[in-house]
Structure formats: C-alpha cells, structure tokens
C-alpha positions in Angstrom: 17.7 -16.2 -120.0 16.6 -16.3 -123.7 13.6 -18.3 -122.8 12.7 -15.8 -120.0 13.1 -12.8 -122.4 10.9 -14.4 -125.0 8.2 -15.1 -122.4 8.5 -11.5 -121.1 8.1 -10.1 -124.7 5.1 -12.3 -125.2 3.4 -11.1 -122.0 4.1 -7.4 -123.0 2.7 -7.9 -126.5 -0.3 -9.8 -125.2 -1.0 -7.0 -122.7 -0.6 -4.3 -125.3 -2.8 -6.2 -127.8 -5.6 -6.6 -125.2 -5.3 -2.9 -124.2 -5.5 -1.8 -127.8 -8.6 -4.0 -128.5 -10.4 -2.7 -125.5 -9.6 0.9 -126.5 -10.5 0.4 -130.1 -14.1 -0.6 -129.3 -14.5 2.2 -126.8 -13.0 4.8 -129.2 -15.2 3.7 -132.1 -18.4 4.0 -130.1 -17.6 7.4 -128.6 -16.1 9.0 -131.7 -19.1 8.1 -133.8 -21.3 10.1 -131.5 -19.6 13.3 -132.8 -18.5 12.1 -136.2 -21.9 11.4 -137.5 -22.6 15.2 -137.4 -19.7 16.1 -139.6 -20.7 17.3 -143.1 -17.8 15.5 -144.9 -17.9 17.8 -147.8 -15.3 19.6 -149.8 -12.1 18.3 -151.4 -11.6 15.6 -148.7 -15.2 14.4 -149.0 -14.7 11.7 -151.6 -11.6 9.7 -150.3 -10.6 11.4 -147.0 -7.4 13.1 -148.3 -6.4 16.0 -150.5 -3.2 17.5 -151.7 -2.0 20.9 -153.1 1.1 23.0 -153.2 2.2 26.2 -151.4 2.9 29.3 -153.5 6.6 30.3 -153.8 6.3 33.1 -151.2 4.7 30.8 -148.6 7.4 28.2 -149.1 10.2 30.7 -148.8 8.7 32.1 -145.6 8.4 28.6 -144.1 11.9 27.6 -145.1 13.2 30.8 -143.5 11.3 30.0 -140.3 12.7 26.4 -140.3 16.3 27.5 -140.8 15.9 30.0 -138.0 14.8 27.5 -135.4 13.2 24.0 -135.6 12.1 23.5 -132.1 9.0 22.6 -130.2 7.0 24.2 -128.8 6.9 26.3 -132.0 6.5 30.1 -131.7 4.6 32.2 -134.3 5.5 35.9 -134.4 3.6 39.0 -135.7 6.2 38.9 -138.6 4.6 35.6 -139.7 1.3 37.5 -140.4 1.4 37.6 -144.2 2.2 34.0 -145.0 0.0 32.7 -142.2 -2.9 34.7 -143.6 -2.4 33.3 -147.1 -2.0 29.8 -145.7 -5.1 29.7 -143.4 -7.3 31.5 -145.9 -6.8 28.4 -148.1 -7.0 25.9 -145.3 -10.0 27.0 -143.4 -12.7 26.2 -146.0 -11.2 22.8 -146.6 -11.2 22.0 -142.8 -14.7 23.3 -142.0 -16.3 21.8 -145.1 -15.2 18.4 -143.8 -15.4 18.7 -140.0 -18.0 21.4 -139.7 -18.2 24.9 -138.3 -17.2 23.7 -134.8 -13.8 22.4 -136.0 -10.8 23.9 -134.1 -7.0 23.8 -134.4 -5.5 21.3 -131.9 -1.9 22.1 -132.4 1.1 23.0 -134.6 4.6 21.5 -134.4 7.7 20.7 -136.3 7.9 17.1 -137.4 11.5 16.1 -138.4 12.1 12.6 -139.7 15.4 11.0 -140.7 15.6 8.1 -143.2 15.6 4.7 -141.8 14.1 5.6 -138.4 12.6 2.7 -136.5 9.2 4.0 -135.6 6.0 2.2 -134.6 4.1 4.5 -137.0 5.8 2.9 -139.9 3.3 0.0 -139.4 -0.2 0.2 -140.6 -2.6 2.0 -138.2 -5.4 4.4 -137.8 -5.1 7.0 -135.0 -8.1 5.5 -133.1 -9.8 8.8 -132.5 -12.4 8.6 -135.3 -12.4 11.6 -137.6 -9.5 14.0 -137.2 -7.5 15.9 -139.8 -3.7 16.1 -140.0 -2.0 18.6 -142.3 1.6 17.8 -143.5 3.2 20.9 -145.0 6.6 19.8 -146.4 9.3 22.4 -145.8 12.2 20.1 -146.8 11.8 16.8 -148.5 12.6 14.9 -151.7 9.5 12.6 -151.6 11.4 9.5 -150.4 9.8 9.5 -146.9 6.1 9.4 -147.9 2.9 8.9 -145.9 1.2 5.9 -147.3 -2.5 5.6 -146.9 -5.6 3.6 -147.9 -8.2 6.0 -149.4 -11.8 5.1 -148.6 -15.2 6.2 -149.8 -16.5 5.4 -146.3 -16.2 8.5 -144.1 -17.3 6.5 -141.1 -16.0 3.0 -141.7 -18.6 0.2 -141.8 -18.3 -2.5 -139.2 -16.5 -4.8 -141.6 -14.0 -2.1 -142.7 -13.4 -1.2 -139.1 -12.8 -4.9 -138.1 -10.3 -5.2 -141.0 -8.4 -2.1 -139.9 -8.3 -3.2 -136.3 -7.0 -6.7 -137.3 -4.2 -5.1 -139.4 -3.3 -2.6 -136.7 -3.3 -5.4 -134.1 -0.1 -6.8 -135.7 2.0 -3.9 -134.5 0.8 -4.2 -131.0 1.6 -7.9 -131.2 5.2 -7.2 -132.1 4.8 -8.1 -135.8 5.9 -5.7 -138.6 3.2 -4.6 -141.0 4.9 -2.7 -143.7 3.3 -4.8 -146.5 1.2 -3.4 -149.3 -2.5 -3.1 -148.6 -5.0 -2.8 -151.4 -4.8 0.3 -153.6 -2.7 2.4 -151.3 -1.8 6.0 -152.1 1.7 7.3 -151.5 1.7 11.0 -150.5 5.2 12.0 -151.5 6.4 14.9 -149.3 8.5 17.3 -151.4 9.3 21.0 -150.9 6.0 22.9 -150.8 3.6 20.0 -150.9 0.6 20.1 -148.6 -1.3 16.9 -147.7 -4.4 16.8 -145.6 -5.9 13.5 -144.5 -8.4 12.0 -142.1 -6.4 9.9 -139.6 -9.3 7.5 -139.5 -7.9 6.2 -142.8 -5.5 3.3 -142.5 -2.0 4.8 -143.0 1.7 4.5 -142.2 4.9 6.4 -142.5 7.3 5.1 -145.2 10.4 5.8 -143.0 12.3 2.8 -144.3 12.2 4.1 -147.9 13.9 7.5 -147.4 17.3 8.8 -148.4 17.2 12.3 -147.0 15.8 14.2 -144.0 12.2 15.3 -144.1 10.9 18.5 -142.3 7.2 18.9 -141.9 5.1 21.8 -140.6 2.4 19.8 -138.9 -1.1 20.8 -137.9 -4.0 18.9 -136.4 -7.8 19.7 -136.4 -10.8 18.1 -134.7 -14.1 18.9 -133.1 -13.4 19.7 -129.4 -16.6 18.0 -128.2 -14.9 14.7 -128.9 -11.9 15.2 -126.6 -13.6 14.5 -123.3 -15.5 11.6 -124.8 -12.4 9.8 -126.0 -9.7 10.7 -123.4 -7.2 9.5 -125.9 -4.5 10.8 -128.3 -6.4 13.8 -129.5 -6.4 17.5 -128.7 -3.5 19.7 -127.6 -0.8 18.1 -125.6 3.0 18.3 -125.0 4.0 17.5 -128.6 1.8 20.0 -130.4 1.4 22.9 -128.0 2.6 26.3 -129.4 2.9 30.0 -128.8 1.4 32.7 -131.0 1.5 36.5 -131.0 -1.8 38.3 -130.2 -1.7 40.2 -133.6 -2.2 36.9 -135.4 -5.8 36.8 -134.1 -6.5 39.6 -136.6 -6.3 36.9 -139.3 -10.0 36.0 -139.5 -9.4 32.5 -141.0 -7.0 31.6 -138.2 -9.0 33.3 -135.5 -12.1 31.2 -136.4 -10.1 28.0 -135.9 -8.5 29.0 -132.6 -10.2 27.6 -129.5 -10.0 30.5 -127.0 -10.4 28.1 -124.1 -6.9 26.9 -125.0 -5.3 30.3 -125.6 -3.6 31.3 -122.3 -1.7 34.6 -122.0 1.9 33.6 -121.5 3.7 36.8 -120.5 3.2 39.9 -118.4 3.4 42.1 -121.5 0.3 40.5 -123.0 2.1 39.8 -126.3 2.0 36.0 -126.7 -0.6 33.3 -126.1 0.3 29.8 -125.1 -2.0 27.3 -126.8 -2.4 24.3 -124.6 -5.0 22.2 -122.9 -4.6 21.7 -119.1 
C-alpha cells in the first residue's frame, strides 16, 4: 500500500509539474504582448513594490468595517464614501503610473490568515500572469506573517531571470517545500495600517509559518483587462474577489476611473448596488 501511495503521489506531482511548465511558457508569451506597453513609472518603477501607511481615520474606518463583518463577497456601502475617497485618491496615481491608463480594479476581498497555516503560497512562486498588482492593506497584524518577495530592477524578467523563477517555483509543484532564503529578499511586515503594493511577477511567498497572531488584510488586485482573454488564467474577477458596491461610490472620481463598467452589474431591483463580477 505504501509503495502504491508513493507511486500515486509521484504521478500526481509529475503531472502537475508538466502542466505548470506548459502553462508558464504560454503565460510568459501572452502576458508580454500586453506588459511591454506598461509605463512602469512611479513609486513601483524601480523594484516592483512600494509601501506606505494609512492615516489614522482610514485605519479606524477599516477596522470598524472588519469588526462589523469579515465575509466575502465584500460589500461597500455609501457610508464608506469618505475613507474610500481618501484611499483611492492616493492609490490611483500609483497604479496608473505603473500599469498605464487602461488599468482596472479586478477585485476586493478580505484575506484572513492564521499563523502556521499550511498553504501552497508559502512556497516561492510568481502568479504566472505577467504584470499584475496586488495591494495588501493590513487591518489587523503584528508583522509576524509577512509577504516575502525578491525585488528586481527588471520589470519584465529577462529570459535567464524567468528560467530561474520557473525552476524555483517548479519545486512546489513537484511536492518539495521551498521556504528557503532566496538572494536579497525583502520582508513586507504587515502591521496595523501598513499598505504594500507589489507586482506579482516578482518571486514571492507568504511567511505563514513564522506568525504568532491572526492577520487580516483588505486585499485588492489591479491589471490591464486586455490581458485576461489572452491568458485565460488566474487573473481578473472571479469567485474569490468579486464584491458589491453602492452606486454613490461611483461619484469618487479616483475609484470610478478604476472601475470596469463591463463588470459592474446592477444587483437589485432598487438600483442601489452593483455586483462586480466577470461572467
């Protein structure tokens, strides 16, 4: 029986590894068609990541929202107008200076992590969608469950860098743990009020095994929609990051410009809420 189980695991890992390698080549080719048009300017331009802190009123508003209900899909109300306006007014220029004027919001969701969780994302990986931005806003955290990433001056990885990243990520699909230190990695320590934005094309991993206390993240993703149909992969708006928002929030210019109206579907007969989701 043990011999059979070992052989079964080997077959599964072998299959997953081949599938990953096939996908990696395909994703690199197709993502580069869009990514080469990105300006890659602004605070993220140098190394592919950037961090800052919320002001006290923004943090209090987010904490209040988290205490009220941490559930997905997330729902944004008209009463969230003030803090969302402050938040997106800061965020929009950072996103668009890096991705370009066609950048759109893919989704928003709560990301709750408990210390010691066994998660495949705790191994080194890229998201295999080329350039895409994730924003981690820490609502509750003591810094002991960080996101660890490898900064890079290459906004589109060279062939050699890409092969290195693929070989490192291949380990997790082969059933091998890859939580070792890689080069001059950067630890983004998520503490109350910290905001970290990073390009998921960077090699990164979650330091789940390090933590002592729960981490609550207000999580957003941004990309260029043109890429979604080319990749047919883990990018865009799906079950995990779909959300609802009140129509009055479209009066926030910075948020409105990042909303893809093709994904905003009226969700109720009263015409109050939009459901943001890609069919």
